[in-house]
VOTIDREN-827940 format. One record per residue (C-alpha): x negated, y, z negated; residue number from 0; residue in one letter. Coordinates in pm, whole numbers, plus 32768, in hexadecimal, padded with zeros to 4 digits. Each point is the difference from the previous one (the first is absolute). Layout:
// residues N
X;Y;Z;num;residuo
X;Y;Z;NUM;A;
...
// end
This chain:
// residues 360
X;Y;Z;num;residuo
DB15;61B6;162A;0;H;
7FF3;7F99;8158;1;K;
8144;802B;80B9;2;L;
8042;7F3B;813E;3;D;
810C;7F8C;80CD;4;I;
7FD0;7E86;8068;5;S;
8044;7F84;815B;6;D;
813D;7F58;7F84;7;E;
80A2;814C;7F92;8;L;
7F85;80AB;8121;9;R;
80B4;7F05;80B1;10;S;
8150;8024;7F43;11;T;
7FF2;815C;8022;12;I;
8002;7FDB;817A;13;D;
8136;7F51;7FE9;14;V;
809C;8164;7F99;15;L;
7F64;80F7;814C;16;K;
813A;80CE;8036;17;G;
8084;7FFB;7E77;18;H;
7EE1;80DD;7F5A;19;E;
80F3;80F5;7F8C;20;D;
80AC;7EE2;7F4E;21;K;
7EA3;7FB0;7F4D;22;I;
7FCC;8087;7E47;23;R;
7EBB;7F89;7FAE;24;C;
7FE2;7FBE;7E8A;25;I;
7E85;8008;7F5C;26;L;
8068;7F5C;7EC7;27;N;
7F41;7FA4;7EA7;28;K;
7F6A;8160;8023;29;A;
7FF4;8018;7E89;30;D;
7ECE;7F13;8006;31;Q;
7F1D;80CD;8084;32;I;
7F86;8192;7F8B;33;N;
805D;8134;80B1;34;R;
7EAB;7FE2;80FF;35;Q;
8017;7ECC;8072;36;Q;
816D;8009;8007;37;L;
7FA2;812E;80F0;38;M;
7F14;7F15;80D1;39;R;
80F1;7ED3;8040;40;V;
8114;8104;805C;41;Y;
7F24;8063;810E;42;G;
7F72;7EDD;8075;43;A;
8177;7F8A;8012;44;L;
8051;8130;8110;45;L;
7EB7;7F98;80A5;46;W;
805F;7EA1;803C;47;S;
8179;8050;8021;48;L;
7FB6;8101;8125;49;G;
7F28;7F1B;80CA;50;K;
8112;7EE3;8008;51;T;
815C;80E8;7FDF;52;I;
8033;80A7;814B;53;N;
80D7;8141;7F90;54;S;
7FF1;8176;8019;55;P;
8059;801C;7ED6;56;E;
7F33;7FA8;7EA8;57;V;
809F;7EA4;7F3B;58;L;
80B2;806B;7ED5;59;R;
7F27;7F49;7EDA;60;V;
80C9;8005;7EA0;61;Y;
7EBA;7FDC;7EED;62;V;
8049;7F71;7EB4;63;G;
805B;7EC8;7F21;64;S;
814C;7F7B;8059;65;F;
8095;7F6B;7ED4;66;W;
8090;803B;7E97;67;S;
7E9C;7FC0;7F4B;68;E;
7F54;8116;7F82;69;P;
7ED6;8089;80CB;70;L;
7EAE;7F93;7FB7;71;Q;
7F59;812C;8069;72;T;
8097;816C;7FC8;73;L;
7F28;80CE;80D1;74;D;
80FE;7FF5;80E6;75;N;
8148;7FC3;7F6D;76;A;
80C8;8159;8046;77;E;
7F98;7FB4;8187;78;L;
806E;7EA0;7FF1;79;F;
815E;807E;7F44;80;E;
803B;80DD;8158;81;Q;
7F9B;7F00;80BA;82;E;
8110;7F09;7F7E;83;E;
8101;80F6;800F;84;S;
7FD2;8058;8163;85;D;
7FDB;7E55;803D;86;L;
8143;7FF7;7F4E;87;M;
80BA;8118;80F5;88;R;
7F3E;7F9C;8157;89;D;
80FB;7EB6;7F6C;90;L;
814C;80A5;7FC5;91;A;
8002;80CE;8174;92;I;
7F8D;7EC7;80D2;93;L;
815D;802E;80B3;94;P;
7F7E;812D;806C;95;R;
7EF2;7F50;80CE;96;Q;
80F5;7F45;80C7;97;S;
80A5;812B;805A;98;A;
7ECD;80BD;805D;99;V;
7FA4;7F17;80E2;100;R;
814D;8007;80B7;101;K;
8024;815C;7FF6;102;I;
7EB1;8010;8092;103;N;
806A;7F13;811D;104;E;
8119;80B0;8030;105;L;
7F6E;8132;8040;106;V;
7F0A;7F4C;8107;107;K;
813E;7F83;80B3;108;R;
808D;8154;7FEF;109;I;
7EA8;80A4;80A3;110;R;
7FEC;7F1A;8118;111;K;
8167;7FFF;803A;112;V;
7FFB;819F;8022;113;K;
7EB4;7FBE;810B;114;T;
80B1;7F0C;80BB;115;L;
8128;80EB;801F;116;A;
7F25;8114;8095;117;Y;
7F62;7F10;80E8;118;I;
812C;7F88;80A9;119;V;
808A;8167;8016;120;G;
7EC9;806E;8085;121;H;
801C;7F03;8115;122;L;
8149;8059;803C;123;K;
7FD5;8129;8027;124;A;
7F04;7FF6;8126;125;Q;
80D5;7F10;80BD;126;M;
8082;80A8;8139;127;P;
8176;8014;8016;128;A;
8057;7F53;8148;129;V;
7EE0;7F6A;80C2;130;M;
7E82;7F77;7FC5;131;G;
8064;7F64;7EC8;132;K;
7F53;7EC3;8018;133;D;
7EA5;80AB;80A3;134;K;
8019;80FB;7EAA;135;K;
8027;7EF5;7F2B;136;Q;
7EE0;7F61;806A;137;Q;
7F2F;8113;7FFB;138;K;
805E;8056;7EA9;139;L;
7FC0;7EA3;7F9C;140;I;
7EA3;7FFA;8074;141;A;
7FDA;8178;7F70;142;N;
8059;7F8F;7EB2;143;M;
7ECC;805B;7F4E;144;P;
801C;8175;807E;145;N;
8168;7FE2;7F8A;146;E;
7FEB;7F81;7EB7;147;F;
7EEE;814E;7FBB;148;R;
80EC;80E5;80A9;149;T;
8124;7F5F;7F0C;150;I;
7F20;8031;7EC3;151;M;
7F8E;8148;8043;152;K;
812E;8082;8053;153;K;
80C6;7F6F;7EB2;154;H;
7EFC;7FEE;7F1B;155;N;
801E;7EB0;7FDA;156;L;
7EFF;7F08;7F71;157;S;
7F24;7F1D;80D6;158;P;
8050;7EE4;7F29;159;G;
8189;8006;802A;160;D;
7FC5;7FE0;8171;161;F;
8021;7E43;804E;162;P;
7ECD;7F82;80C8;163;E;
7FF2;805C;8158;164;I;
7FE0;7ED2;80E7;165;N;
80F8;7F43;7F3D;166;T;
80D8;810E;8025;167;F;
7F96;805F;816B;168;S;
804F;7E9E;8041;169;E;
8189;8007;7F6F;170;K;
804E;8117;80AF;171;L;
7FF0;7F90;8169;172;K;
812D;7F26;7F8F;173;E;
80DD;814E;7FC6;174;S;
8092;80D0;80DA;175;K;
7FA0;815B;7F7D;176;F;
8127;80D2;80B1;177;S;
80F9;7F21;7F24;178;E;
7F28;8099;7E97;179;F;
80C6;80CF;7F32;180;H;
7FB6;8199;7FFD;181;S;
7F46;805E;7EA9;182;L;
80F1;806E;7ED6;183;K;
7F51;80ED;7F3E;184;M;
812F;7FF9;7F09;185;D;
7FA3;7E8F;7FBE;186;Q;
7E8A;8046;7FDE;187;I;
806B;8119;7EEB;188;Q;
80BC;7ED2;7F2C;189;L;
7EAA;7F59;7FF8;190;L;
7F17;8123;7FB5;191;E;
80FD;8039;7F05;192;D;
7FD2;7E9B;7F58;193;C;
7EBC;8029;800E;194;L;
7FD0;8160;7F45;195;S;
8105;7FF3;7F3B;196;S;
80E3;7EB7;7FA4;197;H;
7EDC;7F50;7FD4;198;L;
7F39;80D2;7F21;199;P;
8158;8013;7F2C;200;Q;
7FF4;7E65;7FEE;201;L;
7E96;8029;7F9A;202;M;
805C;80D6;7ED3;203;E;
80FC;7EFA;7FBA;204;E;
7F39;7ECE;7FAA;205;L;
7F22;7FBC;7EB8;206;P;
7ED4;8077;7FF9;207;S;
7E78;7FDC;7F45;208;E;
804D;819C;7F7E;209;K;
8165;7F86;7F6F;210;D;
8033;8015;7E84;211;S;
80D0;7EC1;7F6F;212;P;
8153;80BF;7FDE;213;E;
7FBC;8093;819E;214;T;
7FE4;7E9E;804A;215;L;
814D;7F87;7F6C;216;R;
8081;8121;808D;217;A;
7FB6;7FC3;8172;218;K;
801C;7E4C;7FC3;219;L;
8136;8049;7F61;220;G;
80EE;7EC3;7F8A;221;D;
7EA9;7F39;8093;222;A;
7F24;80D9;7EF3;223;G;
7EFB;7F6D;7F81;224;V;
7F60;8000;7E9D;225;N;
7EA1;809F;8062;226;V;
7F13;7F02;7F31;227;P;
7F23;80E3;7F51;228;L;
7E6E;7F54;7F68;229;P;
8014;7F79;7E86;230;T;
7F77;813B;7F4D;231;R;
7F83;7FF4;7EA1;232;A;
7F05;7F08;7FA4;233;N;
7FBB;7F8B;8156;234;K;
7F49;8153;8066;235;F;
7F75;8044;7EAF;236;G;
8121;80DE;7F78;237;K;
805B;7FD8;7E7A;238;Q;
8120;80EA;7F63;239;S;
7FAE;8148;7F8D;240;V;
807D;7FA8;7EB5;241;T;
7F4C;7ECB;7FC2;242;S;
7EAD;807D;803C;243;Q;
801A;8123;7F42;244;S;
8092;7F57;7F08;245;N;
7F17;7EF7;7F0A;246;P;
8102;7F42;7F90;247;F;
808A;7FEA;816E;248;G;
8184;804F;805C;249;A;
8123;7F87;7F4B;250;A;
80BA;7F08;805D;251;E;
810E;8098;7FFA;252;E;
7FAB;8111;80E4;253;E;
7FA7;7F27;8132;254;D;
813D;7F0C;7FDA;255;E;
811C;8088;7F38;256;Y;
8122;8098;80FF;257;W;
8128;8060;7F38;258;A;
80CC;7FDE;8112;259;L;
7F9E;7E79;804A;260;E;
817A;7F90;7F60;261;E;
80A7;80EE;80D7;262;S;
7F32;7F90;8149;263;A;
806E;7EA0;7FB7;264;E;
816E;8064;7FF5;265;R;
7FEA;80C4;812C;266;L;
7F3A;7F1A;80C3;267;K;
8193;7F76;80BE;268;D;
803B;816A;8017;269;S;
7EE1;8060;80D4;270;F;
7FFE;7EB4;80D5;271;E;
816A;806E;8045;272;G;
7F8D;8121;80BD;273;L;
7F53;7F22;80F9;274;H;
7EC1;809D;7FDA;275;P;
7EF9;7FEC;8123;276;Q;
7EAF;7F5F;7FB5;277;Q;
805C;804C;7E95;278;G;
804F;814F;8035;279;F;
8134;8100;7FD7;280;L;
8019;80D4;8147;281;S;
800C;816C;7FAD;282;P;
8173;7FDF;80B0;283;Q;
806C;7EF6;7F13;284;T;
7F6E;808C;7EA5;285;A;
80B0;815B;8060;286;K;
8121;7F4C;8005;287;E;
7FCE;7F4B;7EC7;288;V;
7FCA;812D;7F32;289;L;
8104;80B0;80B1;290;L;
8110;7F2D;7F60;291;K;
7F8D;807F;7EA6;292;T;
809E;8114;801C;293;G;
7EDC;80C5;7F92;294;L;
7FA8;8150;8083;295;E;
7F34;802A;8149;296;K;
7EED;80B8;7F26;297;D;
7FF6;7EFD;7F0C;298;Q;
7FED;7EEC;80DF;299;L;
7EC4;80D2;80C3;300;R;
7F64;8007;7E9E;301;Q;
805B;7E93;7FE7;302;I;
7F70;7F89;815B;303;W;
7ED3;80CC;7FC1;304;T;
7FB3;7F25;7EC9;305;L;
8050;7EC8;808C;306;S;
7F45;8004;8117;307;D;
7EE2;7FBD;7F2F;308;I;
7EEB;7FBE;8151;309;D;
80CF;8114;80B5;310;R;
8034;7F2A;814A;311;D;
815B;8061;8023;312;G;
80AA;7EA0;7FA5;313;Y;
804A;7F70;7EA7;314;L;
7F7C;7E92;7FD1;315;D;
80B8;7F21;7EDB;316;H;
7F37;80CA;7ED7;317;H;
802D;8155;8096;318;E;
817E;7FAF;800B;319;Y;
8016;7F90;7EBC;320;V;
7F49;813F;7FA2;321;V;
80F2;80B9;808A;322;A;
8128;7F48;7F9C;323;M;
7F85;8025;7E86;324;F;
7FFB;818E;8031;325;L;
8133;801E;8091;326;C;
80B0;7F3B;7EDB;327;D;
7F26;80F5;7EF4;328;A;
80C3;8115;80B5;329;V;
817D;7F7F;8020;330;I;
7FF5;7F1F;7EDD;331;Q;
7F45;80AC;7F08;332;K;
7FDE;8167;8044;333;G;
7E7E;8039;802F;334;R;
7F52;80BB;80CF;335;P;
7F32;7F93;80F9;336;I;
7EA2;7FE8;7FAE;337;P;
7EE1;80EE;80BA;338;A;
7F33;7ECA;8019;339;E;
804F;7E7A;7FBC;340;L;
7F6C;7FA0;7EB0;341;P;
7EB4;7EEA;8023;342;M;
8102;7EF1;7F7B;343;S;
8131;805C;80F8;344;V;
7ED4;7FDA;8138;345;I;
7FF2;7E7A;8053;346;P;
7E90;7F80;7FC6;347;P;
7F8C;7FD5;816B;348;S;
8057;8146;8074;349;K;
7F5E;80C6;7EB7;350;R;
7ECB;8034;80B2;351;S;
8087;80DD;80E6;352;L;
804B;80F1;7F05;353;K;
7E9E;805F;8001;354;A;
7FBE;8002;816D;355;S;
80F2;80E7;8028;356;V;
7FBF;80D6;7EF8;357;G;
814E;7FC5;7F18;358;G;
812F;804A;8092;359;F;
// end
């Protein structure tokens, strides 16, 4: 399995120079080779990319088989599932990449403004009060390299934040140092606060690859997204535990039957009338609906725990139906709230979650 980057592809990558942080590489159809072959192909790909893309960080490569058909080789099924999940999450937080680039550019500008303020303040402070201003200005311009070093050491500044010395010196000849404003440390402190406090707080508010689906929705608010997840089950060689252990397979009713199917149809308009965002009711909206039932707070807490099956803090249509069913059972029929939901009440699409979290 030889892997080379052709001249045509290299030319295409060269066009993207300066945007390396935006590039994502996908090694698709990786299920067609075994684990040892995949390791060699992956290494060859990284080596080829390293020669082609000049970036301080290693390019992120997603490995897998990115379609819905079952894997041809299950040697790396768990790895492929994790890689596909990471890719979906990366796509979900694309807005972050743009925001981070803008913040980085803002940081560069703030650092340069702060350095320029120190330079102007230093030159102003060196000027005489009355006579010899022109002569002193010419001397300072001629000695600009040493002046830069003095300012850098005094204020612990980075050399990269200073302007290009020859161009800067030429522009200074058109200015009068005596008319410069004196350095105001309170304004410098505002810039320092922005760099050390405000911008880091802003970065925390941005969606991140470390966020779970529920924290992503919380950060994105009304513009929230449904974080896509990879197709599981047969694609990655996973079977229902029941159907594996039972030689006669799983009962059809066990997979498909849902006791609240009719209720779901009846409550669909009611759910849509609450204006769900991306198919989900926010915690506040769901809370207001449940409070209108008149049930006690402790009862509503139990109903929420049972209804929020995927534990994401939001209610989708099916979870909303379960919540309404439990409220109706308490109010209309006087039944106690169960310790856990019967399997027939759990939406079929969420029954796998019961096993994955160890029940309710």
